[in-house]
N, C-alpha and C positions, 0 to 999 in steps of 0.2 A: 652564524651561531658558532659559538666557540664551546668545545665540548672537553671538559677536564680529564675525560677518559681516553681521548685520542692518545695514540702511540704508547699506551702503557701495556705492560704484559701481564696477564693474569693466568695461574696455573690451577687446573683442576684439583680441588681439596676434598670435597665430598660429593657423593651421588646416591640419590634414592630413586628407586624405581626405574632405572634406566633400562635394564633387561624388559621389563614389562612394556616400556615404550617402544622399544625397538620391536619387540615381538608383535605388538598391535599394528606396527608401520610395516609388517611383513618381512623383516629382516631375517635372514637365515641364522641358524645356531652357531655355526663357525664365527661368522663376522659379529653376532652378538657378544660371544665370548671375548673376542679380541677387541671390540669396542668397549667392553666393560673393564677390560685390563689396563687400558693407557689412561694417561693423565694429560690431556691436550694443553697446550698454551694458547690463549686468545689474545689478539691484539687488533685493534681498529685503527685504520689510517683514513686519511682524507687528502686527495690530492687538490690541485688549484682550479681543477674543472668542476669541482663539487662532487667527485665520484668517491665513494667510500669503498675500502676493501676490509673484509673481516677475515682475518687469518685464525685458522685452528691448526696447530702443528704438533704432532706427536712422533713417537717412535715408529708408530704403525703407518701413519698416513698424514701428509700435509694437505690442507684443504683450504681454500680461499674463494670467497665470492665478491664480486664487485656490483655495486649498486648505487643508485641515487635515491635518495629519499623521497617515498611516495610513488615512484615509478616501478611497473611491474616489469619483472625480467625473468629470464628462463634460468632455472638453477638445476644443477646435478648434485645431489645431496652426497656425502661421503660414502653412503651404502650403495650409490649408483641409480637411485631413484631420479625421475626427471619431473620437476615441478615447475609451477608458475609461483613466483614470490613476489611479495611486496613487504617494503621495510619502512616504518615510521619511526621517528625519534621525538619524543615529547620529554624535555628536561633530559634528566638521566636514564630514561626509560626507553628502550628500543623495543618495538613490536614487529616480529617477523611472521608473516602468515605464509604458509605453503599449501598450494593447492595442486593435489595429484589425485591418486586412488583414494586417498583420504585426506582431509584438510587438517593441519596442525598448526598450532599456534605456540612461538617460542618467544617468551618474553625475557629480556635481559635487563636487569637493573643494575646500573653502575654507581658504585660508591667509592671512597677513598680506600677502604679496606676489603672490599669484595665485589664480585659480580654474581648476583643471584639470577640464575638461568631456570625459568620455570617452561617445560615442555609439556603441551596438553594435546592428547589425541583421545578421542570417544570419550571415556570417563576415566581416563588415566592421566594422571599428573605426577611428572618426574621434576625432581628438583636437584640442580647441580650448582655447587657453590664453588667459585674461583677466587683464589687470593693473589694478591699483587707478588710479582718476583721482585 
């Protein structure tokens, strides 16, 4: 599978309901304020073994997860939660399910001009748009 969005960098441009999403996930006030103030850069890489690395880098924190498509893995989220995750890719859509105290679904739709990231927990839907650098 050749993905056109591999090794491209995208910077956060807009964010809606991120504070509500973080609050529903149990993230504390200070971390929420800092998290809402940064504009991370996303980059997805793939090595020869088929392992993907999704980087999210910002002035506050750099975070990376390594995974293989469709295989469950242990993940520590940027806010320190420990979850079981599975990521699948269908075309230009990456679906990331995190199971911990709460289950959340993160959908990233990659295109030439943006990455649209939709985060859903309970009845809260957060939308974050990243633009290419």
